[in-house]
N, C-alpha and C positions, 0 to 999 in steps of 0.2 A: 515323466522325466523330472529328476530332482534338480532344483535350482543350484547352480554352482556358487552362488553368493550367499552369505549369511543373511538372515532376516534384517539385521541392522544395516548392513551395507546395501541391500536391495531397497530398503526404505530411504536411505540417503540418496541413492540414484534416482528414485522416483520423485523425491522432493525437489530435484533440480530441473524437472520438466516445468517450464514456465507457461503461464496462461496469457501473458501479455508481453509485448516487446520481443516477440519471437522473430527469427530470421525472415520468414515469409512476410510477416506483418510489417517489418521495417522496409523491405523491398517495395511493398505496395504503398506505404506512406511516402517513401521517397519519390516514387514515380508519380503519385498523385500531386505532390507538392511541385514537382518540376512541370507538370501539365497545367499548373495554375490553380489547382483546387486548394481551398483552405478548409480545415476540418477541426473537429474536436475528437478527443479520444475517450473511450470507455465511459460514456455518460451513464451515470447510475440511475437517473430518473427514467430511462427507457428500458422496456423489457429485454432481457438477455444481455444487457450491457454491451452494445455493439462495439466492435473494435475501432471503427472509424465512423464518425457522423459528419455528414455534409449538410449543415443546417440551411444554407442558402437554397439547396435543391431538395430539401426534405427527403434525404436519402441516407440510408445506413448501409455500411459495408461490414460483412463478417469475413474474416480471413480464417478459413478452416483448414486444419491439418487433415490430409487424406486418410491417415490411419485412424485417428480418433473419431472422425465424423463420417467415415465410410463413403468415400468418393467412388461412385460406381464406375467400373471399368478401368480403374487406376491401379497400376502395379504396386503403389505404396499402401493400398488398402487391403493388405493381407490379414489373415486371421492367424494368431499364434496357434501352435500345435498342441500346447498343453492347456488344460483347463478350458476347453472349447466352450462348454456351456456357460461358464462365467463370462468369457469374453463376448459371446453372442448377446447375452443379456445386457452387458455393459454398453456395447456398441449400439444396440437397439434403443436403450434409454437415452443415449446421446442424440441419436437421430430423431427420436420422438420429441425431445426437448427443443432441438433446433427448429423443428416444424411448428411447435407451439409458440415459440418466441417470434418466429417470422410471421405467423398468423396474427399474433397480438400486435405486432408493429404495423402490419398492413391495415388492421382494423383502426389503428390510430392515424392512418393516412400517410404512413411512411413508405417509401419505395425501398425494397430490400434487395441487396445484391450480395451474392456469396462468391468469394474468390477462393479457389482451392490452392493448396500449397504447391502443387505441381504447375500451376499457372502463374504463380506470383512473380517469377522472374521473366515472364513474357507478357509485358503490358499490352501488346497488340491484341491479345486474346480477351482481355477484360476491360481495357480503357474505353473501348467503343460502346460499352453498355451503360456508361455513366451519363447522366443528363448534362446538358449544356455544352456538348461537344458535337459539332457537325461532322467532323472527320478527324482522324488521327494519322499523322504522317507514317507511312510504312504499313498501313493496315490494308488487308485484302478486302476488296469491295466486289459486289456482284458485277459481272461483265468484264472485270479485269483479267488480263491474261498473265499477270505476274503476281508473285507472292513474295513479299519481303518482310523482314522482321527488324525492328530497331535493336541496336546492339548495346550490350553492356560491355564496356571495355575498361581495363584498368587505367586509372589516372596516373599520369607521370609524376605528379607532385606528392601524392599520398598512396598508401597501400589500400585504400578503400575502393570499391567498385563504383564507377560513375556511369550515369546514363547519358549517352551522347546521341541525341536524335539526329545530329548531322552526319553521323557515321552509320550508314544503313548497310547492313549485310545483305548481299544478294546470294542467297543459298537456300537450298531446300531445308525444311525443318522436319525432323522426325517427331511425330506425335508421341506424347507420353501417356495419353489416355484416350478413351473413345471420343470425348468432346472435342479433341484437337484435330480430328480427322479433317483434312483439307479437301474441299470438293474437287471433283475430277476436272472441272473446267478452269481451275486455277493452276498454272504451271510456274515452275521456278525459273529464275534467270540464271544463266550460267556465266 
């Protein structure tokens, strides 16, 4: 299949794909800050330049895009139909590099957490994995008969999305990928 864009325009498009301050990363940073965590960004002295570093807890957080880092079972991790061999090699090198960097960080004594793009706007799925938190409001726990999710609702004063933990949605959540499957013993409130 022939590309409908010129080489120059395609190059321009690809140059606009950012590696830092992406939408999912900003969502994660905002939720972490509201949860009381303080962090550093993109520390150059650590292998892989983690997106977020929590020095107090000796923890690093990578916010990975599902497409580029191949999130298994996610609908966003599709493979393009053209130049399949190139893309497979590219994706495999990304995954291998991610593993190497995570291994190097673990050997240095860091706790490594990966947050996927499809989970970034649902802090209940990843906030409980962070150290220093005994529980998170709205999180599903073993033995609970309910499942709730904290809501992102538009702020009335600005156009930005604000996280309001006091406004808890009581609804079932459709999973976006295999990791988000809700156990059968957890039911939604109607």
